[in-house]
N, C-alpha and C positions, 0 to 999 in steps of 0.2 A: 504493500500500500504506500510505499514511499518512505522517506526519512522521518524521524521524529521531529515534528515541527516545533516542539517546545524545547528542543535542545538549547542549552545556554540561557534559558529564560528562568525567571524566579518561579519557585513552586507556589501554586495557588491552591486555595481550599476549594475553589469552584472554577469551572470553565467559563470564560467570557469571550464573546465574539463581536466584532464589528463587521456588519454587512453593508457594503456601499455600491450603489450604481456607479457607472463610469461617466458616460456622456451627459453633460448638463448637471453633473453632481460632483464627482471627484475631479474630473478633467475640465480644465478651462475651455472656453469655446474656441480658443486658438489651437486646441489639440495638445495641450501640455498639462502636466500635473505640477502645480505651483510648489515653491519651496515651503510655504507654511503647511500645505497639505502633505508634502513629503515628511516634514517634521512631525506632524500628527501621526502618520503611519509608523514612523520610527518610535515614537513614544508608546504607541500601542504594543509594539514588539517588546520594548523594554519592560513593560508591565505584564508581559506574558499573555497578552490578549491576541487571539487569532484575528487576522485581517482577510476578509473574504470578499472578493469582487463579485458583483452580480450584474451582468450586462446582457443586453439583447443582441450584441454583436456575435457573429460567427467566430469560431476559434481562429480561423485564418485572418479575419479582420482585426480581432483583438491583438494577435501577435504582430500585426503591422503597425499598431499605434502604441503598444506598451512594450518596453524592453523585457527581454527574457529574465532579467534579474530584478524586475520591479518588486517593491516590497509588499508582496501578497503571499498568503499561505495556500489559498485555494482560489479558483476562478470558476464561477457559475457562468456559463455562456449559452447563447441561443435561448435566452429567456428561461433557462432552467432545463433544457433538453439534455445538456451535458455538464459535467463537473470535472475539472482538471486539478490534480495536485500540482500546484505551481512550481514546487521545488523539483520534484522528480519528473514532471511533465507526463505523469501517468493519468490516463482517463479512468476515473473511479466510478462514474455513473453516466448512463445514457438511457434515453427513453424515446423511441421513434414511433411514428405512425406505421401501422401494419398495412398490408395490401388492401384489405376491406375498408379500412378507414380512409386510405388515400382515394379510393373510388368514391366513397360517400362525400368527401369534401369536394372533389372535382365536380361531381354531378350537381352538388348544391351551388357552387360558385358559378357554374355555367348558366344557372337560371337568373343570375344577376348581371347587369351591365358593368362589371368591374374588371379591372386589370389584376392579374395575379401571377405569382411565381411559386414554383414547387421546388423546394430545396432538398438536396441529397441527404442521406442519413448521416448522423453523427459519426465521425468528426468532420466529414467533408461537406459541411453545410453551406459553404460558399459556392458550390457547384449547383446550378439551377436550370430549370426549364421555365419558360415564361409564356404567358397567354395575354395578348393585348386585345382589349375590347373597347374600353372608353378612351384609351390612349392619353392618360394624364401625363403632363410634363414631368411630374415627379417620378412616375413609373419609368419613363424613357431615360431620365437622368441616372436612375439606379442601374438600368440595363447597360447604359454606356460605361458606367463605373466598373461593372463586372463582365464586360463584353467578352473577355477571354475565357470566362467560366459559364457563360449563359448560352442556351440555344432554345429555339422556339419549341413549344410543347406540341407534340403530335398526338392528338387525342386517340388516334387509331392504334397507338402503341402503349396506351395506359396499362394494359394487362402485363406489360413487361416490368412495371415498377412494383417491386415487392415491399420496399420500405422507404420512408422519407422522414426528415426531421420535422418539416413544417410547410405550410402554405403561407404566403404573405399576399393579402389582397389590399388594394389601395382604393380609397374613395374620397370624395370631397369632404372638407372639414365639417360641413353642416349636415352630413348624411348619417347622423347617429342612428336613424331609423334602419338603415341597412345593417349596421353593426348589430343592433338589437335583434333583428330578424335572423341574421346568420348565427348569432350566439344561440338563439332559441332552437333553430333548426338542427344545429350540430351537437348540442348538448347530448352526452357528457364529454364530448371532446372539449378541449380548452381553447377558447377564442379570446385573445387578449388584445385590448385596444392600446395603441400608443400613437405618438405624434412623429411624423417624419423627421429624421435628423438631417434631411437634405434641404427641404424648403420650410421646415418648422411650421407647417400648416396642414398638409394632407394627412388624413387619418389612415393609419396602417392597422390592419386586422391580421394578427398572427394566429394561426390555427395549429395546435399541437395535439399530441395524444392526451387522453384523459389525465388530469392531475399535473400536467406540465405547465408550470409558471414559476416565477421567482419565489413565490411563497412555498411551493412544494419543495423546491431545491433548498430553501432556507431550513425547512423542517427536517429534511434529510440530513443536512450538516449538523443541525442541533442534536439529532439522535446519534450521529456518528461520533461527535465530539463530547456528548454528554452535557449539553447546556440547556438551561431553562429559559423561558421567554423573558424573565426578569433580568437575566444576565447577558442579554444581547442588546445592541443598538442597531438601528436600521436607518439608512438615509437614501432618499431618491429624489426624483424631480418630475416624474411623468406617470401616466396611467398604468403603464406596465409594471410599475413599482408597487402598486396598491396591494397586491397579494402578499408581499413581504412586509409592507408598512403595517398592515393589520395585525401582525403577529406579536409585535413587541410594544410594551408600554413606553419604550424609549425610541420613538419614531420621529424622524425629522425630515423636512423637505427644504430644498434650497429656494431662495427668493425668486428664482426664475421658473418655478413650478406653476402650473395652471392655478387660477384662483380657487377653484373647487378643492384642490389638495391643500392649499395654504390655509383654507378655513378649517380643515379637519386636523392638521398636524402642526406641531411646533415648527415655526419657520425660522431659518437662519439666513445668512447672507447668500448672495447668488453664487453660482459656480465660478464666476469671474472675480469674486471678492472673497474667496476662501471659505465658502459656507461649510464645506466638509470639515475643515479644521475647527471652525467655531462649534459645530455639533459635537465633535469628539471631545473638546475641552469641557463643554457643558455636561456631557455624559460622565466623564471622568471625575467631575466635581460632585456628582450625586452621592 
C-alpha cells in the first residue's frame, strides 16, 4: 500500500486529515500554489496531519499542473473515481462505470440536446470519445485542449466499450432543469454538477458509477486512515465539493465560491488571496 506516510511525524492520539480541492481553492487562478498555502501544507505535515487533495481533474491533468513531489499524502482524482498514494504513486482505489451503465447513460444523454464526452476507465481518464450536439464553445475548447486524446464517438460501436470512468455533459449555465432531469433519470448513478474551469460559466454534469463523488472518496480515506468527521477539515469552492463539505463540521469555502455555498459554509479569502491557508490556521486554532 505504499510507504508509511506518518514516518518522521509526531505520534498523535487520533488521526487528523485535511481534504482540499485544487482549482479555485488551493491553487491560485494563475495555476500556482502560493507560498502561504505551501507553508500551511508544511505545517500540517509537521503536526502529523494527512494532506489529501480532492480534484475533478484526471490523473494525467493533475500530474501536468502539480509537481510529483508536491506536499500531499494522497490524491483523490476524477471527482472520486480514483485515489492515488502520492508518495508511492500506487493506485489504491478505483470505481468505473460497467458496460450496462455506460449504455444507460449514453441512451439517456442522446435524448437531450447536449454535448458530451465519454472518458476511458481509471487511470487513463484523459482519453475520451466525444459527441457534439449543441456545439457549445466551451465543449469545443475542451476538445481542442485534449485533441491528441479525443476522437468522435461512434454510436454503432458502443457495444465494444466495457468500462468507463465517466461521462461529462455540458449545458448552458441557466439549464439547471436539464441537470435535475438527468440526475433523476440516472439515479442511483452519481450525477455531479460543477462549473466549467474553462469559461467559468457553462454547467458541467459529470456522471459516474453509483457512490462516486468526492464525499464517497473522503469517507473511504477516513475509514482507511481511521479518522472521524470531527477530526477532518474540508475546503472547496464549487458544487462538486458539496458531497465532501457535508461530511465535516469543519467545512470551509473560498470567497470565490458561488453565493449559495458561501451562505451554507464558513467563508475564507479567495483562492487568489490564500483562502486555503486562512482555513487551515482557523482549523488548527480550534
